[in-house]
Structures are given as C-alpha cells and as structure tokens.
C-alpha positions as MATLAB code, in Angstrom:
seq = 'MKAVVLAAGQGTRMGPLTRNTPKVMLHIANKPLLYHVIKSAQDAGIRDFVLVVGYGEQIIKEYFKDGSDMGVRIEYVHQEKQLGTADAVGSVEGMVDESFLVLNGDIIVSSSHINKLIGCRSDAVLTARHVDNPCEYGVLEVQDERVLRIIEKPKNPPTNLANAGIYVFSPSIFEAIHRTPLSVRKEYEITDSLQMLIDEGKNVGFLALSGKWMDIGKPWELLEANEYFLSSLQPSIKGEVEPFATLKGSVSVGEGTIIRNGAYIVGPVIIGNDCDIGPNCYIRPGTSLGDNVRIGNAVEIKNSIIMKGTHIGHLSYVGDSIIGERCNFGAGTKVANLRHDERTIRVMLKGKLMDSGRRKLGTIMGDDVHTGINSMINVGAVIESKTMIAPGEFVK';
ca = [
      10.858   21.737   -1.677;
      10.429   18.952   -4.097;
       9.381   15.415   -2.997;
      11.038   12.477   -4.629;
       8.860    9.379   -4.419;
      10.434    5.993   -4.995;
       8.006    4.028   -6.935;
       9.970    1.766   -9.308;
       9.577   -1.721   -7.646;
       7.202   -4.471   -8.440;
       6.473   -5.513   -4.957;
       7.061   -9.335   -5.259;
       6.035   -9.922   -1.597;
       2.522   -8.973   -2.626;
       2.234  -12.216   -4.416;
      -0.237  -12.480   -7.386;
      -1.547   -8.910   -6.749;
       1.423   -7.404   -8.511;
       1.682   -9.708  -11.589;
       0.029   -7.078  -13.731;
       0.291   -3.937  -11.436;
       3.018   -2.303   -9.602;
       2.555   -2.422   -5.797;
       2.219    1.375   -5.525;
      -0.811    1.186   -7.795;
      -2.788   -1.368   -5.674;
      -5.950    0.336   -4.506;
      -6.790    1.260   -0.911;
     -10.207    2.870   -0.284;
     -10.464    2.967   -4.035;
      -7.290    5.081   -4.614;
      -3.762    3.721   -5.344;
      -1.361    3.520   -2.485;
       0.772    6.068   -4.370;
      -2.087    8.525   -4.396;
      -2.256    8.412   -0.593;
       1.575    9.028   -0.371;
       1.343   12.041   -2.636;
      -1.778   13.355   -0.956;
      -0.067   13.310    2.487;
       2.876   15.281    1.078;
       0.454   17.702   -0.669;
      -1.348   18.281    2.671;
       1.986   19.299    4.144;
       2.361   21.978    1.487;
       4.438   20.272   -1.248;
       3.348   20.861   -4.780;
       6.352   19.594   -6.851;
       6.989   15.820   -7.122;
       9.453   13.569   -9.005;
       8.360    9.972   -9.277;
      11.088    7.422   -9.789;
       9.399    4.670  -11.874;
      10.249    1.457  -13.398;
       8.046   -1.639  -13.252;
       4.545   -0.868  -14.662;
       5.475    2.791  -15.187;
       2.904    3.310  -17.868;
       0.084    2.393  -15.328;
       1.371    5.097  -13.086;
       1.821    7.775  -15.782;
      -1.676    7.081  -17.232;
      -3.285    7.580  -13.813;
      -1.348   10.626  -12.478;
      -0.246   12.269  -15.823;
       1.324   15.598  -14.958;
      -0.414   15.799  -11.591;
      -2.763   18.620  -12.458;
      -5.819   16.544  -11.539;
      -4.561   16.540   -7.944;
      -3.367   20.128   -8.098;
       0.331   19.269   -8.029;
       3.167   19.096  -10.575;
       4.688   15.617  -11.316;
       7.811   14.745  -13.352;
       9.073   11.192  -13.923;
      12.512    9.582  -14.034;
      13.000    6.041  -15.224;
      15.086    3.563  -13.154;
      16.105    0.936  -15.472;
      16.970   -1.682  -12.908;
      15.996   -1.627   -9.216;
      19.531   -1.621   -7.815;
      18.727   -0.241   -4.416;
      17.580    2.933   -2.734;
      20.798    4.938   -3.362;
      20.488    4.140   -7.019;
      16.937    5.293   -7.096;
      17.728    8.570   -5.179;
      20.777    9.120   -7.436;
      18.548    8.921  -10.612;
      17.048   12.380   -9.749;
      20.368   14.129   -9.804;
      19.982   17.206  -11.909;
      16.258   17.447  -11.250;
      16.660   18.917   -7.815;
      18.974   21.817   -6.889;
      18.244   22.288   -3.247;
      17.112   20.208   -0.270;
      14.411   17.691   -1.160;
      12.178   15.179    0.596;
      12.344   11.523   -0.191;
       9.410    9.260    0.367;
       8.822    5.644   -0.478;
       5.757    4.836   -2.571;
       4.622    2.078   -0.228;
       4.945    3.920    3.083;
       2.176    5.882    4.554;
       3.148    8.786    6.835;
       1.156   11.567    8.227;
       1.184   15.041    6.724;
       1.976   16.501   10.145;
       5.174   14.593   10.338;
       6.162   15.617    6.716;
       5.481   19.228    7.638;
       7.969   18.957   10.577;
      10.557   17.120    8.534;
      10.699   19.663    5.744;
      11.376   22.384    8.282;
      14.574   20.682    9.228;
      17.880   21.929    7.643;
      20.949   19.632    7.607;
      22.948   17.780    5.158;
      20.506   14.939    5.765;
      17.722   14.263    8.167;
      16.242   10.762    8.873;
      12.811    9.914   10.225;
      13.326    7.555   13.218;
      10.589    5.478   14.815;
      10.684    3.779   18.270;
      10.250    0.011   17.726;
       9.920   -2.982   20.172;
      12.145   -5.265   18.126;
      15.117   -3.085   16.824;
      17.132   -6.160   15.907;
      14.895   -6.483   12.837;
      15.698   -3.005   11.500;
      18.308   -0.488   10.641;
      18.975    1.125   14.013;
      20.307    4.532   14.609;
      23.009    5.267   17.157;
      22.502    8.916   18.151;
      23.864   11.733   20.268;
      21.557   14.541   21.029;
      19.966   15.286   17.689;
      22.737   13.830   15.488;
      23.042   10.368   13.989;
      26.445    8.701   14.801;
      25.921    5.377   13.023;
      23.322    3.341   11.170;
      23.489   -0.390   11.987;
      21.586   -2.907   10.064;
      19.769   -5.520   12.151;
      22.265   -5.434   15.126;
      22.366   -8.210   17.708;
      22.900   -5.685   20.385;
      21.057   -2.467   19.303;
      22.249    0.655   20.999;
      18.822    2.209   20.795;
      15.309    1.290   19.754;
      15.277    4.033   17.077;
      14.740    2.441   13.676;
      15.131    4.037   10.281;
      11.644    4.702    8.930;
      12.723    5.325    5.286;
      11.705    8.983    4.941;
      14.340   11.635    4.477;
      15.313   15.142    3.644;
      18.580   15.432    1.774;
      20.689   18.329    0.559;
      22.280   17.861   -2.904;
      25.492   16.658   -1.132;
      23.951   13.262   -0.990;
      24.622   12.708   -4.786;
      28.417   12.888   -4.325;
      28.169   10.238   -1.545;
      25.927    8.098   -3.766;
      28.584    8.171   -6.552;
      31.057    6.575   -4.083;
      28.630    4.082   -2.495;
      29.740    0.383   -3.021;
      27.485   -2.590   -3.519;
      26.180   -3.951   -0.225;
      26.135   -7.617    0.733;
      22.555   -7.716   -0.634;
      24.100   -6.593   -4.052;
      22.329   -3.274   -3.899;
      23.351    0.363   -3.595;
      21.835    1.371   -0.219;
      21.035    4.920    0.786;
      22.049    4.040    4.480;
      25.586    3.253    3.235;
      25.621    6.743    1.559;
      24.491    8.328    4.806;
      27.152    6.561    6.749;
      29.733    8.182    4.420;
      28.370   11.659    5.184;
      28.474   10.955    8.868;
      32.058    9.605    8.716;
      33.072   12.743    6.913;
      31.749   14.947    9.644;
      28.646   16.165    7.837;
      25.662   17.092    9.804;
      23.180   14.100    9.685;
      20.243   14.525   12.097;
      17.043   12.664   12.845;
      13.440   13.523   13.684;
      11.347   11.213   15.745;
       8.283    9.994   13.974;
       4.947   11.616   14.901;
       1.544   10.596   13.585;
       0.656    7.648   11.392;
       3.284    5.411    9.754;
       2.487    2.210    7.766;
       4.880    0.251    5.657;
       2.695   -1.720    3.104;
       5.045   -4.690    2.390;
       2.675   -7.683    2.571;
      -0.850   -8.196    1.107;
      -2.688   -8.406    4.403;
      -1.245   -4.949    5.308;
      -3.390   -3.580    2.504;
      -6.498   -4.466    4.660;
      -5.017   -2.501    7.693;
      -4.425    0.500    5.340;
      -7.850    0.212    3.884;
      -9.468    0.304    7.328;
      -7.385    3.215    8.320;
      -8.422    5.340    5.285;
     -12.091    4.216    5.466;
     -12.197    5.302    9.094;
     -12.389    8.934    7.798;
     -14.685    8.301    4.939;
     -17.311   10.967    4.329;
     -20.708    9.575    3.165;
     -21.582   10.553   -0.427;
     -24.300    9.153   -2.760;
     -23.768    9.819   -6.470;
     -25.504    6.780   -7.776;
     -28.999    5.319   -7.414;
     -30.245    3.819   -4.218;
     -33.566    1.977   -4.523;
     -36.180    2.705   -1.787;
     -35.890   -0.532    0.082;
     -32.054   -0.704    0.243;
     -30.588    0.280    3.694;
     -27.332    2.262    4.082;
     -26.009    2.846    7.603;
     -22.917    4.913    8.709;
     -20.405    6.324    6.317;
     -21.162    4.839    2.864;
     -19.863    6.375   -0.376;
     -21.588    5.371   -3.668;
     -20.008    6.377   -7.049;
     -21.573    7.596  -10.144;
     -23.587    5.237  -12.326;
     -23.897    2.680   -9.453;
     -27.206    1.118   -8.430;
     -27.957   -0.205   -5.007;
     -30.847   -2.572   -5.417;
     -33.704   -3.244   -2.964;
     -32.879   -5.401    0.000;
     -29.176   -4.530    0.005;
     -27.919   -3.834    3.558;
     -24.714   -1.908    3.760;
     -22.993   -0.877    6.969;
     -20.186    1.674    6.697;
     -17.536    2.498    6.474;
     -17.863    1.242    2.898;
     -16.816    2.760   -0.409;
     -18.312    1.651   -3.710;
     -16.918    2.803   -7.047;
     -18.578    3.964  -10.235;
     -20.871    1.857  -12.433;
     -21.360   -0.972   -9.913;
     -24.421   -3.190   -9.577;
     -25.142   -4.088   -5.868;
     -27.869   -6.599   -4.901;
     -30.647   -7.270   -4.444;
     -30.565   -8.727   -0.871;
     -26.850   -8.604   -0.153;
     -24.965   -7.654    2.962;
     -21.855   -5.518    2.737;
     -20.120   -5.200    6.034;
     -17.669   -2.396    7.438;
     -14.213   -2.071    6.030;
     -15.071   -3.029    2.466;
     -13.896   -1.301   -0.723;
     -15.550   -2.124   -4.034;
     -13.818   -0.805   -7.093;
     -15.450    0.343  -10.319;
     -17.695   -1.965  -12.353;
     -18.011   -4.479   -9.493;
     -21.104   -6.723   -9.380;
     -22.328   -8.062   -6.033;
     -25.231  -10.532   -6.553;
     -28.233  -11.786   -4.551;
     -27.621  -13.184   -1.099;
     -23.910  -12.374   -1.153;
     -22.049  -11.281    1.985;
     -18.796   -9.245    1.829;
     -16.856   -8.304    5.030;
     -13.745   -6.188    5.483;
     -12.380   -6.819    2.019;
     -10.940   -5.078   -1.028;
     -12.605   -6.005   -4.198;
     -10.937   -4.589   -7.280;
     -12.507   -3.232  -10.395;
     -14.396   -5.340  -12.823;
     -14.923   -8.384  -10.453;
     -18.244  -10.135  -10.228;
     -19.226  -12.047   -7.064;
     -22.237  -14.291   -7.920;
     -25.133  -15.025   -5.755;
     -24.986  -17.146   -2.474;
     -21.309  -16.312   -1.959;
     -19.295  -15.245    1.091;
     -15.979  -13.275    1.142;
     -14.301  -12.108    4.327;
     -11.051  -10.302    5.137;
      -9.713  -10.860    1.626;
      -8.095   -9.045   -1.299;
      -9.597   -9.900   -4.574;
      -7.903   -8.834   -7.898;
      -9.467   -7.364  -11.011;
     -11.969   -8.999  -13.383;
     -12.469  -12.098  -11.149;
     -15.766  -14.079  -11.488;
     -17.206  -16.025   -8.585;
     -19.457  -18.897   -9.332;
     -22.675  -19.214   -7.225;
     -22.019  -20.433   -3.750;
     -18.297  -19.682   -3.547;
     -17.327  -19.503    0.050;
     -14.036  -18.044    1.447;
     -12.967  -19.137    4.961;
     -11.432  -16.478    7.129;
     -10.997  -18.076   10.615;
      -9.085  -21.101   11.607;
     -10.839  -23.641   13.790;
      -8.177  -23.284   16.463;
      -8.343  -19.444   16.125;
      -4.584  -19.201   15.760;
      -3.043  -16.417   13.493;
      -3.123  -17.297    9.831;
      -0.047  -18.257    7.828;
       0.433  -17.474    4.182;
       2.758  -18.917    1.582;
       4.613  -16.105   -0.292;
       7.581  -16.544   -2.573;
       7.951  -20.144   -1.283;
       8.036  -19.000    2.392;
       5.338  -19.675    4.943;
       4.760  -16.329    6.695;
       2.712  -15.549    9.821;
       0.242  -12.741    8.908;
      -0.356  -12.027   12.691;
      -4.050  -11.904   11.829;
      -6.673  -14.153   13.385;
      -8.983  -13.414   10.384;
      -7.592  -13.491    6.830;
      -9.418  -14.944    3.769;
      -7.790  -15.284    0.396;
      -5.238  -13.221   -1.584;
      -6.470  -13.598   -5.189;
      -4.780  -12.282   -8.373;
      -6.522  -10.984  -11.530;
      -8.935  -12.901  -13.824;
      -9.593  -15.803  -11.504;
     -12.736  -17.837  -12.110;
     -14.332  -19.980   -9.485;
     -16.948  -22.654  -10.091;
     -20.251  -23.135   -8.305;
     -19.931  -24.215   -4.652;
     -16.099  -23.929   -4.645;
     -14.387  -23.468   -1.254;
     -11.285  -21.380   -0.452;
      -9.368  -21.879    2.843;
      -7.900  -19.274    5.089;
      -4.776  -17.579    3.802;
      -5.051  -19.164    0.369;
      -2.920  -17.399   -2.385;
      -4.534  -17.809   -5.852;
      -2.412  -16.982   -8.882;
      -3.937  -14.760  -11.732;
      -5.999  -16.580  -14.383;
      -6.594  -19.612  -12.150;
      -9.721  -21.620  -12.979;
     -11.251  -23.248   -9.943;
     -13.602  -26.196  -10.694;
     -17.063  -26.532   -9.188;
     -16.908  -27.858   -5.778;
     -13.195  -27.621   -5.589;
     -11.476  -26.912   -2.244;
      -8.489  -24.566   -2.503;
      -5.945  -24.267    0.363;
];
C-alpha cells in the first residue's frame, strides 16, 4: 500500500516560524515534522510514499530526495494552490491504482494505529478519536462499524467521535472528488467527498484511534511533540566532551560538536553536529539544539527548540521557547516564561489572541533575529524574522 502525505501548506498559524520554511519541515528532536510522519508509516511496513507538496517544496525535496536515505521510495506531486484536502488527495490520481493511506504532514500518529488501519478494506475508512469537546470538530454519526454522516462542528453532536484526519481510500474516492463542490470555507473538503460516498451507499467505515496522536497546528505544540520524541532518546556521543563537563541521563551529541568544561547537561537533550557548547552553561531536559548552534558561558536553556545556526551569547536565559535559525543573542538576553499570576499564557497569532493552555511559555522567534545586550523578552512574545532588538529593550 502506498501512503499519500499531504504536505503542501505553509502553516500560517505557526507565525514567524514558517516565513521561510514549510510547517512540515520545522524540526522536532532535530528531525523535520514530516520525517516523523514518514517514519511512523515506515515502521508500520509502508515503503512507498507520494508527497503532495507546494509551499517550500524545494526544501522538502532537498532533504528527502528519493527517500533512499530512509530506506523508502518517495514520489512528489505539486499542488499549485492549496484548495482543500479533497483537491490535495485528488492531485495523486493516476499515481495510485489500489487502496492507499492518507496522512497529514503535520499529524503525528502511532505506527501501531497505521498498521491496524491499513488492514481495513472498504471504499473508505476514517480514523476516529474520542474527544471531550466534539462541538469543535468534524463529528461522526455511526452505526456499528459504519459511518452514516460527518457533521462539521455540530451544536448537538450525536457522538464524541471526531474525524482524526487519517484515512484509507479506494480509488473510488477520485470520482467523488471530481463532483465535490466548494465548501462554505471556499475549499474542496475531503469530508464532503466522503459524505457523497456514504449517500450513494458505499461502505465507509471507521477505526477508533489507538496509540499516540498529535495535531501540530500551533507553535507551542512543537514543544509538546519535542518532549514526546525526546522521551525515547537513546544516548549517543559522537563529538568531543571535555573532562570536566557533566552529562546526565539521555544526551545525544552530534559529530564535530564540542562540550566544553563546566557544561552541565541533563537529558533528555539532543545536540546536533558542529555545535560549540559552554564552558559553564546549563542545558536542562527537553531541549533540542540544531546543527551549528553556539551556547556561551553562563547560559541556561530549558525545554526549548533552538534551530540551526543560532548563537546564544553568555549570561542569557531561554526557557520553553522556539528559536528560529541563525539568530544571535547579545549577552544578558533574558526570556521570561512564567506569568506573575501563573495563569496560562496567551499568544498573538494572525491578529488573534490565543490561549496556549501552557503555564510556561517563552518566546516564538523567527529566523535571523538579533538581540542587543541585556534585552528582555516577555512571556508569549512573537518576534518576526530579521527583527533587530536594541540593547536593554523590553519586547512583549
């Protein structure tokens, strides 16, 4: 069975993190989100993939190439405009000639569930997950193992089974996609195509979700995913660790990296290739440092994703944050990550103030940001790419 992975979108709700990079290529535990999606399907036995790409597709192609580095085969199809999930699935017509799996490039699901799902045989099979707030989802009305209706955000949901966005389709889905009209959101939605199949008496079933499921839609959800993947990190030291550096727990150090004396690192922590860490710094659990990252003297990093090429100068603190590529922190830069009243932290994204649901959240910083000495960054601050922060400036 082939797996079709939908990876064409930009991910505008990720704020500045996707100005230069598609969402599926944001790194979690030093691997792109899309890598983890493919790996899960690979672990379920799938070897053939079709990636539906659009925004930033060259970045995806340069990283994955033909898939041989992962031991899989990858083909690509270009989606010119992101016109909805039905349009994306329809773009692979002619590339699959039997039942196929459909995954979203920003949804993490366990290989055990994928293994069960690809064993199902119907015109279509949806993954359903039990939720506490079904009014916020597409809800399935079911009878036995069949889906009778898919209702988007119903006021009076018939069940608490929500559509989890993971499917197995037979080729009959393509004929339904051809007849699918634009939705009220001005998109061609795969749930409308599925409802056509149901109304025509086709066999549309569902499989209740088992194992891990994570929909990475907002920046702080990257931190949750990072913690999840780091929890199974195996320790590995490929670089140099000087004799008076301390590494405790699961710590992975890449090739060409040096951990200088006085560095104190508590895993799970992953450090990429060609990094320069310390001396006398403290790196706390849940932290991922990309390639070519520099962490200076007396710096503390806690539960954060620091992307490649970023330098965090001496006497700085970063907690519960996502820092883009090639940023440079002036000495004494401090990032706050806890409100004084200890309420959950709100974040401004796309002009809308959103509750992250997290008590601890630092900054969401784009690429190529420079901070001056003793600059201060407040909780939940979103900083656009290429911003220059003056010495002593307070950013909120």
